[in-house]
Backbone bond lengths (Angstrom), bond angles and torsions (degrees), N, CA, C in turn:
res aa  C-N    CA-C-N  psi(-1)  N-CA   C-N-CA  omega(-1)  CA-C   N-CA-C  phi
1 M - - - 1.358 - - 1.519 116.88 -
2 G 1.369 107.02 -36.86 1.553 113.27 174.80 1.474 117.95 -57.39
3 W 1.370 116.89 -33.08 1.380 120.03 179.97 1.473 112.03 -70.79
4 V 1.313 119.40 -32.03 1.446 125.37 178.41 1.524 108.57 -62.81
5 I 1.405 116.28 -48.60 1.480 117.71 178.73 1.492 108.66 -61.75
6 R 1.287 125.13 -43.36 1.375 123.22 -172.82 1.545 111.03 -69.12
7 F 1.347 118.65 -30.72 1.338 128.14 177.70 1.535 110.68 -65.61
8 R 1.419 113.35 -47.54 1.462 120.58 178.28 1.513 108.20 -59.97
9 T 1.413 117.75 -41.51 1.451 120.24 -173.17 1.525 109.39 -68.74
10 V 1.401 114.62 -39.53 1.476 117.47 177.04 1.528 113.96 -64.68
11 L 1.401 113.10 -36.50 1.387 116.61 178.05 1.554 113.39 -69.92
12 K 1.256 116.84 -39.36 1.469 122.57 -176.19 1.464 110.54 -71.17
13 Y 1.350 116.18 -44.39 1.504 116.06 -170.15 1.509 114.84 -100.79
14 F 1.250 115.62 -13.70 1.574 119.33 179.36 1.464 113.36 -120.09
15 V 1.268 123.40 -53.79 1.422 127.43 -172.90 1.530 110.75 -64.95
16 Q 1.339 115.31 -57.09 1.490 119.03 177.76 1.369 117.30 -52.08
17 P 1.389 117.04 -51.22 1.548 117.04 179.13 1.471 114.96 -66.85
18 V 1.345 117.66 -29.51 1.449 122.36 174.27 1.540 113.53 -61.68
19 L 1.398 112.39 -43.89 1.391 122.21 -177.88 1.563 108.99 -68.46
20 K 1.299 115.54 -27.16 1.428 120.55 -179.29 1.646 111.73 -83.06
21 G 1.371 111.87 -6.81 1.448 125.16 173.25 1.576 116.60 80.53
22 E 1.325 116.86 27.90 1.405 127.57 172.96 1.553 107.15 -66.29
23 E 1.271 119.66 112.84 1.553 120.50 -175.61 1.523 112.73 -66.55
24 K 1.202 118.81 -36.88 1.516 124.84 179.91 1.587 103.65 -63.23
25 M 1.265 119.12 -44.46 1.492 120.49 -178.44 1.442 114.58 -70.24
26 K 1.298 121.32 -25.54 1.515 127.72 172.66 1.445 109.28 -63.58
27 K 1.268 123.15 -36.71 1.467 125.82 177.86 1.576 109.78 -73.90
28 H 1.301 116.36 -39.97 1.409 120.25 179.68 1.588 110.05 -68.33
29 F 1.307 110.94 -38.27 1.525 120.11 -179.99 1.594 108.41 -61.25
30 A 1.370 111.55 -46.37 1.447 115.29 -177.28 1.571 110.06 -67.49
31 A 1.243 118.44 -37.12 1.464 126.72 177.49 1.537 111.25 -60.96
32 A 1.443 111.65 -42.96 1.384 116.08 -177.18 1.532 110.38 -70.94
33 L 1.307 118.14 -40.12 1.421 121.30 176.12 1.537 111.51 -59.22
34 V 1.274 121.21 -40.76 1.470 124.15 175.72 1.480 108.89 -61.32
35 A 1.364 117.98 -48.70 1.430 123.21 -177.84 1.585 109.79 -60.24
36 L 1.288 114.70 -42.68 1.538 119.60 -174.35 1.509 106.99 -66.62
37 G 1.302 115.14 -39.77 1.518 124.62 178.57 1.567 108.25 -58.48
38 I 1.293 115.99 -53.64 1.427 124.96 -174.84 1.547 108.78 -66.40
39 S 1.323 119.12 -44.59 1.445 118.79 175.04 1.372 115.04 -62.19
40 G 1.389 124.51 -33.43 1.374 134.04 179.85 1.564 107.01 -61.45
41 I 1.464 113.33 -53.39 1.412 115.32 -177.37 1.472 109.47 -70.95
42 A 1.241 123.88 -31.47 1.585 122.82 173.64 1.550 108.97 -64.13
43 A 1.246 119.98 -45.25 1.386 122.45 -175.35 1.613 108.93 -63.45
44 Q 1.318 113.78 -38.76 1.458 116.30 -176.12 1.455 107.72 -74.54
45 S 1.414 120.58 -32.86 1.445 123.40 174.67 1.467 110.65 -63.97
46 A 1.326 115.36 -45.32 1.429 122.12 -178.78 1.575 110.98 -60.34
47 V 1.236 120.75 -45.79 1.495 125.88 174.68 1.537 107.48 -54.72
48 A 1.383 115.83 -55.03 1.481 115.06 -177.14 1.558 113.08 -61.51
49 G 1.297 117.21 -41.12 1.418 121.25 178.34 1.512 112.26 -63.96
50 G 1.325 117.87 -41.10 1.495 124.00 172.95 1.456 112.57 -57.04
51 A 1.390 114.22 -46.00 1.441 118.30 -179.77 1.498 110.30 -62.62
52 V 1.295 115.45 -49.32 1.550 116.58 -177.86 1.598 109.57 -60.94
53 D 1.273 119.53 -39.71 1.320 122.17 179.31 1.547 108.34 -63.18
54 Y 1.302 119.61 -44.29 1.448 121.64 -176.16 1.577 111.42 -64.01
55 R 1.336 112.92 -47.31 1.488 114.75 -174.22 1.463 107.74 -75.43
56 E 1.295 123.56 -28.19 1.581 122.32 175.18 1.619 105.22 -68.33
57 S 1.301 116.03 -36.67 1.514 112.73 -176.98 1.474 108.77 -74.88
58 V 1.312 119.42 -36.17 1.582 114.70 176.87 1.487 107.66 -66.30
59 M 1.353 126.23 -35.63 1.362 125.69 -175.00 1.562 104.19 -69.72
60 T 1.305 121.48 -40.15 1.396 121.09 177.40 1.528 115.28 -59.56
61 I 1.314 113.73 -36.15 1.548 118.61 175.27 1.418 109.10 -60.13
62 Y 1.427 117.38 -47.06 1.437 122.80 -179.41 1.592 111.72 -57.72
63 K 1.346 110.18 -44.22 1.414 114.62 -179.66 1.560 114.13 -62.54
64 W 1.383 113.64 -33.54 1.479 121.79 -176.43 1.585 104.75 -62.67
65 Y 1.291 116.23 -36.33 1.501 117.40 -175.90 1.485 110.53 -90.74
66 L 1.342 120.57 -35.12 1.484 122.13 179.71 1.470 117.17 -67.23
67 K 1.409 116.31 -42.52 1.374 121.32 -174.47 1.510 115.29 -52.43
68 P 1.240 119.59 -56.33 1.498 120.66 176.98 1.481 116.17 -60.28
69 M 1.364 111.92 -37.38 1.612 113.51 178.01 1.513 110.54 -65.02
70 K 1.465 114.90 -39.99 1.471 119.27 172.13 1.512 114.75 -51.97
71 G 1.369 109.57 -47.13 1.512 113.00 -175.51 1.601 108.58 -66.53
72 M 1.268 118.80 -33.72 1.447 120.50 179.27 1.464 113.29 -73.13
73 A 1.448 112.07 -41.39 1.564 118.28 -174.81 1.559 107.70 -69.42
74 T 1.356 118.90 -33.47 1.440 118.98 -179.18 1.513 115.59 -93.44
75 G 1.289 118.63 2.52 1.467 124.66 177.71 1.603 111.89 80.80
76 K 1.215 118.86 14.81 1.524 119.27 -179.21 1.547 109.78 -83.78
77 M 1.286 112.02 -13.00 1.544 117.91 174.30 1.527 106.71 -139.52
78 A 1.312 115.55 156.63 1.468 121.42 175.16 1.547 110.90 -56.98
79 F 1.266 122.07 138.91 1.473 131.13 177.61 1.504 109.13 -72.98
80 D 1.228 120.16 110.92 1.522 125.51 171.06 1.523 108.00 -113.25
81 K 1.277 116.21 111.56 1.355 121.19 -179.00 1.560 116.72 -60.40
82 A 1.360 111.54 -42.99 1.529 117.36 177.38 1.599 109.28 -64.80
83 A 1.208 114.79 -42.33 1.573 118.03 -178.89 1.510 107.10 -66.62
84 F 1.375 120.63 -44.94 1.485 124.14 -179.15 1.602 104.37 -58.87
85 R 1.235 115.68 -53.41 1.506 123.46 -177.08 1.540 107.23 -52.26
86 K 1.365 118.69 -49.12 1.530 120.60 -177.12 1.409 105.06 -61.19
87 N 1.300 123.85 -49.75 1.458 125.91 -175.18 1.499 112.52 -63.02
88 A 1.296 116.72 -45.25 1.553 120.86 174.90 1.406 109.35 -59.15
89 E 1.249 126.84 -46.16 1.492 128.62 179.92 1.545 105.61 -62.07
90 G 1.306 119.08 -48.87 1.542 121.46 -177.46 1.518 106.67 -62.92
91 L 1.280 120.35 -40.11 1.425 118.60 -179.13 1.576 111.39 -69.08
92 A 1.306 124.18 -38.38 1.392 131.57 174.66 1.554 108.04 -55.18
93 T 1.256 112.58 -45.84 1.473 121.27 -178.34 1.483 106.68 -65.72
94 A 1.231 118.33 -54.37 1.603 127.63 -173.79 1.564 103.41 -59.14
95 A 1.304 115.84 -37.35 1.553 116.89 -172.46 1.626 105.79 -68.98
96 Q 1.257 121.03 -13.93 1.452 118.08 177.26 1.478 113.30 -82.28
97 L 1.390 120.58 -6.67 1.346 122.15 179.94 1.610 104.48 -69.51
98 D 1.361 115.21 149.46 1.425 119.31 -176.03 1.565 112.45 -79.43
99 L 1.299 113.47 76.50 1.469 117.57 -177.86 1.617 112.71 -57.88
100 L 1.329 112.60 -33.88 1.401 118.72 -177.06 1.605 112.14 -63.29
101 A 1.313 115.27 -27.60 1.457 120.68 174.56 1.523 112.64 -61.21
102 G 1.312 116.40 -25.35 1.465 118.87 179.36 1.445 113.17 -83.30
103 F 1.368 120.47 12.37 1.444 121.63 178.82 1.517 110.72 -127.11
104 P 1.329 121.88 50.91 1.427 121.85 179.40 1.539 105.81 -67.80
105 E 1.469 111.14 155.04 1.412 111.69 174.93 1.548 114.65 -64.50
106 G 1.271 111.99 140.28 1.489 118.34 -175.42 1.490 114.35 87.13
107 S 1.362 120.05 17.92 1.455 121.46 -175.65 1.509 109.17 -111.16
108 M 1.376 113.61 14.49 1.405 120.53 173.70 1.480 108.86 -87.39
109 D 1.393 121.77 103.30 1.441 123.87 -177.80 1.451 107.27 -125.99
110 E 1.458 115.36 -178.48 1.363 120.18 -176.17 1.666 115.16 -68.77
111 D 1.338 109.65 -20.61 1.522 114.31 175.52 1.505 112.63 -81.52
112 S 1.248 119.21 -9.73 1.462 121.17 -172.46 1.573 110.80 -85.97
113 R 1.275 116.08 139.37 1.538 115.43 170.95 1.536 111.76 -106.70
114 A 1.301 113.44 17.49 1.456 116.57 178.55 1.598 111.34 -75.03
115 K 1.254 119.84 144.06 1.359 119.10 -178.79 1.520 113.23 -84.01
116 E 1.366 115.75 137.51 1.472 120.95 -176.92 1.497 112.59 -55.91
117 K 1.297 121.80 -22.27 1.449 121.21 -174.46 1.520 110.96 -75.00
118 I 1.415 118.55 -8.45 1.449 124.56 172.87 1.526 105.16 -58.99
119 W 1.261 116.29 -54.46 1.451 117.30 -175.34 1.497 113.65 -77.85
120 K 1.380 117.80 -25.72 1.539 119.77 171.45 1.624 111.67 -64.41
121 K 1.286 110.78 -43.92 1.443 113.79 -176.66 1.567 110.22 -115.35
122 W 1.370 115.56 55.83 1.490 121.58 -174.19 1.489 115.44 -57.65
123 S 1.239 120.98 -38.43 1.518 122.45 -179.62 1.564 109.41 -70.17
124 D 1.338 118.16 -26.96 1.437 119.69 177.97 1.490 106.03 -76.78
125 F 1.269 120.55 -36.48 1.519 126.88 177.11 1.542 107.77 -59.58
126 E 1.278 113.39 -50.62 1.406 117.56 -176.73 1.548 113.91 -61.77
127 G 1.350 111.25 -42.12 1.497 117.50 177.92 1.544 110.75 -60.87
128 K 1.344 117.05 -44.13 1.454 120.23 -178.43 1.570 111.68 -69.31
129 F 1.346 117.57 -23.93 1.526 118.16 179.50 1.473 103.11 -83.12
130 E 1.295 125.16 -39.60 1.548 125.09 178.30 1.587 104.81 -64.41
131 A 1.293 129.35 -39.07 1.444 128.99 172.09 1.413 110.03 -64.16
132 F 1.297 125.05 -38.60 1.361 123.44 175.67 1.480 114.96 -62.65
133 Q 1.359 115.19 -39.01 1.422 119.21 -178.95 1.635 111.36 -68.27
134 R 1.359 114.53 -39.70 1.425 121.67 175.03 1.427 108.24 -56.77
135 E 1.349 117.84 -56.15 1.416 125.40 -176.58 1.527 115.91 -56.78
136 A 1.293 113.66 -43.51 1.468 121.90 176.71 1.541 107.92 -59.74
137 A 1.346 118.68 -41.32 1.482 122.38 -174.42 1.548 105.72 -69.31
138 K 1.420 117.13 -41.66 1.458 120.82 175.38 1.454 114.07 -59.81
139 L 1.397 115.22 -44.68 1.395 119.09 176.97 1.553 115.41 -54.13
140 A 1.375 112.38 -45.96 1.462 116.40 -179.56 1.502 105.94 -66.05
141 Q 1.256 125.22 -36.91 1.487 124.46 -178.17 1.534 111.09 -63.22
142 V 1.349 113.06 -45.34 1.405 121.46 -179.96 1.582 112.13 -65.83
143 A 1.243 112.69 -39.62 1.503 118.51 173.17 1.463 113.43 -61.07
144 K 1.321 118.21 -38.71 1.414 126.91 -179.94 1.528 109.65 -61.58
145 E 1.361 117.36 -33.50 1.535 123.17 -174.63 1.574 104.56 -79.07
146 G 1.352 120.14 -26.21 1.410 117.16 170.90 1.457 117.74 92.87
147 D 1.350 121.17 3.67 1.508 124.58 179.08 1.537 109.19 -85.41
148 E 1.285 115.26 111.49 1.484 122.56 -171.79 1.565 110.56 -64.17
149 A 1.371 118.38 -37.54 1.423 121.20 173.09 1.522 114.56 -60.55
150 A 1.276 114.04 -47.05 1.461 121.45 178.57 1.413 112.56 -62.92
151 M 1.360 118.22 -38.26 1.466 124.57 175.78 1.456 110.61 -57.10
152 K 1.363 114.55 -53.96 1.492 122.05 -178.96 1.499 111.01 -58.48
153 Q 1.305 113.23 -41.24 1.508 117.16 -174.15 1.660 110.16 -71.72
154 Q 1.292 111.30 -38.38 1.555 113.74 176.77 1.516 109.20 -70.70
155 F 1.348 120.46 -32.54 1.368 118.93 179.88 1.556 109.79 -65.90
């Protein structure tokens, strides 16, 4: 609804006077067009930047939980069932965040480390994310049962 009001305002105060030939309004109209163009570019950049920040933040959360479990599963650190379980539960919870919302069209910018094929093969990416969510939930369930070998295998 807000865009309708803005459009009517622009039409009433800028377009109609310009069409009537008022010289002063022609300058205002030109300035308004420049401002609208700049604000549109800035808004698009902000959306892309926000999306990049969001998806990188979600990935950082995943890494927070995955790193210690990887260390335990590979033997690089002592296996602690309680810590593994806590991290598995945290990962399962974090996996429910809508990571896909962090990949809107047009959010591939120079600050992004996301691969371009994500957008080219979107349905494949969605499927892999859904599989990740399922496997994270399974890992949390296996960790809850407390079988170290099963935890390592599920990981």
